[in-house]
C-alpha atoms as one frame of an Amber mdcrd trajectory, in Angstrom:
protein
  16.531  36.392 177.513  17.770  33.143 176.329  21.280  32.873 177.805  23.857
  30.319 177.103  25.807  30.429 180.442  27.691  27.625 182.083  28.506  28.197
 186.071  30.858  25.892 187.987  28.689  24.332 190.924  30.454  24.240 194.419
  31.351  20.543 193.669  32.948  21.120 190.360  29.924  20.081 188.190  28.744
  22.446 185.583  25.465  23.925 185.698  23.608  23.339 182.192  23.107  26.851
 180.946  19.597  25.980 180.026  18.669  25.406 183.657  20.170  28.890 184.639
  18.616  30.629 181.892  15.179  29.202 182.756  15.844  30.060 186.368  16.356
  33.601 185.313  13.356  33.758 183.221  11.311  32.717 185.991  12.892  35.244
 188.490  12.051  37.851 185.850   8.465  36.530 185.447   7.905  36.826 189.180
   8.835  40.292 189.357   6.731  41.130 186.332   3.845  39.381 187.962   4.166
  41.070 191.256   4.073  44.689 189.383   1.303  43.443 187.161  -0.794  42.452
 190.272  -0.147  46.016 191.591  -1.107  47.444 188.388  -4.434  45.295 188.479
  -5.326  46.502 192.032  -4.296  50.086 191.236  -6.758  49.988 188.056  -9.503
  48.287 189.893  -9.312  51.014 192.708  -9.431  53.913 190.055 -12.535  52.422
 188.846 -14.122  52.516 192.312 -12.756  55.780 193.225 -10.252  54.817 195.937
  -7.434  57.071 195.539  -6.028  57.634 198.897  -4.173  54.420 199.302  -1.765
  52.544 196.892  -1.916  48.754 195.952   0.956  48.136 198.178  -1.002  49.407
 201.297  -4.158  47.429 199.751  -2.352  44.310 199.960  -1.305  45.105 203.278
  -4.824  45.478 204.532  -5.705  42.386 202.571  -2.833  40.361 204.249  -3.453
  41.353 207.766  -7.157  40.434 207.525  -8.822  39.939 210.893  -5.515  39.750
 212.483  -3.992  42.020 215.035  -0.247  42.404 214.199   2.904  44.468 214.647
   5.203  45.750 211.992   7.747  43.100 213.067   5.411  40.307 212.957   4.515
  41.321 209.111   8.339  41.760 208.259   9.238  38.287 209.950   6.389  36.696
 208.017   8.189  37.871 204.910   5.569  39.862 203.727   7.203  43.161 203.628
  10.313  45.207 204.085  11.004  46.816 207.556  10.940  50.409 206.421   8.010
  50.225 203.858   6.110  48.223 206.367   6.184  50.941 208.881   5.602  53.886
 206.674   2.594  52.184 205.153   1.212  51.103 208.408   1.360  54.737 209.678
  -0.248  56.283 206.725  -3.158  53.526 207.030  -3.777  54.721 210.638  -3.572
  58.356 209.605  -6.112  57.768 206.766  -8.565  55.497 209.148  -7.935  52.164
 207.696  -6.262  50.783 210.928  -6.412  50.964 214.509  -3.221  50.969 216.503
  -2.453  50.712 220.152   1.002  50.131 222.090   1.582  46.501 223.324   0.879
  46.278 227.060   4.196  44.076 227.197   6.668  45.958 225.021   5.663  49.552
 225.147   7.964  50.109 221.859   5.799  47.668 219.837   2.418  49.001 218.249
  -0.129  46.430 217.514  -2.634  47.329 214.505  -5.801  45.973 213.042  -8.297
  46.991 210.451 -11.063  49.308 210.889 -14.351  48.775 209.373 -13.029  51.113
 206.434  -9.955  48.672 206.180 -12.052  45.867 206.239 -14.156  47.140 203.178
 -10.868  47.642 201.290  -9.807  43.922 202.258 -13.285  42.911 201.102 -12.782
  44.801 197.714  -9.501  43.004 197.113 -10.920  39.493 198.149 -14.007  40.157
 195.444 -11.229  41.104 192.833  -9.271  38.012 193.627 -12.335  35.727 193.590
 -13.746  37.235 190.118 -10.218  36.510 188.714 -10.058  33.161 189.965 -13.628
  32.401 188.555 -12.681  33.860 185.036  -9.344  31.790 185.111 -11.377  28.624
 185.893 -14.364  29.434 183.465 -12.313  30.403 180.581  -9.862  27.416 181.090
  -6.884  29.720 181.388  -5.308  27.348 184.137  -6.588  24.202 185.418  -6.712
  23.715 189.048  -4.130  20.731 188.719  -1.767  23.109 187.027  -2.547  25.997
 189.713  -1.815  23.449 192.451   1.642  22.526 190.881   2.589  25.977 190.336
   1.791  26.655 194.293   3.891  23.780 195.227   6.774  24.834 193.064   6.744
  28.366 194.309   6.717  27.046 198.010   9.761  25.105 197.219  11.688  27.968
 195.870  10.353  29.830 198.930  11.676  27.000 201.276  15.017  27.248 199.359
  15.450  31.074 199.425  14.638  30.953 203.282  17.006  28.473 203.847  19.810
  30.606 201.814  19.073  33.266 204.042  19.342  31.215 207.385  22.457  29.598
 206.024  24.037  33.371 205.489  23.353  34.206 209.181
């Protein structure tokens, strides 16, 4: 996907084509990594015989953890799109992975938390991630310093994109 594109920056300075190409490569890589993560979870769940929930729902359980949250809170934290999170929460409640109850203050909002069954799925995901982390370390796939540098870089991109959204509105 090597691209030789020059874009005019707001201040009239050309953006080097190599920088834009690398940025686009990284965006595509982020998308592929997310899809691969979902495939890894799906594969692991199929081996365990867990077929009633999908990888997105499993990650939702993992991210909720021990918290009690509303769909709006999950959306505002940037974890999920609004319509997707509402559908998935409803499905997880129906399947017995989550409890739900109306908020006392705002009766329109529903708070959810994991059931014991939901906690077991969360623990399976945590175990999967722990196994991966151990193998990455033991096999020397990526050193801690590099992993830490990637995390810092991705957090800077997250802040930049968040600022872009705030700037628009």
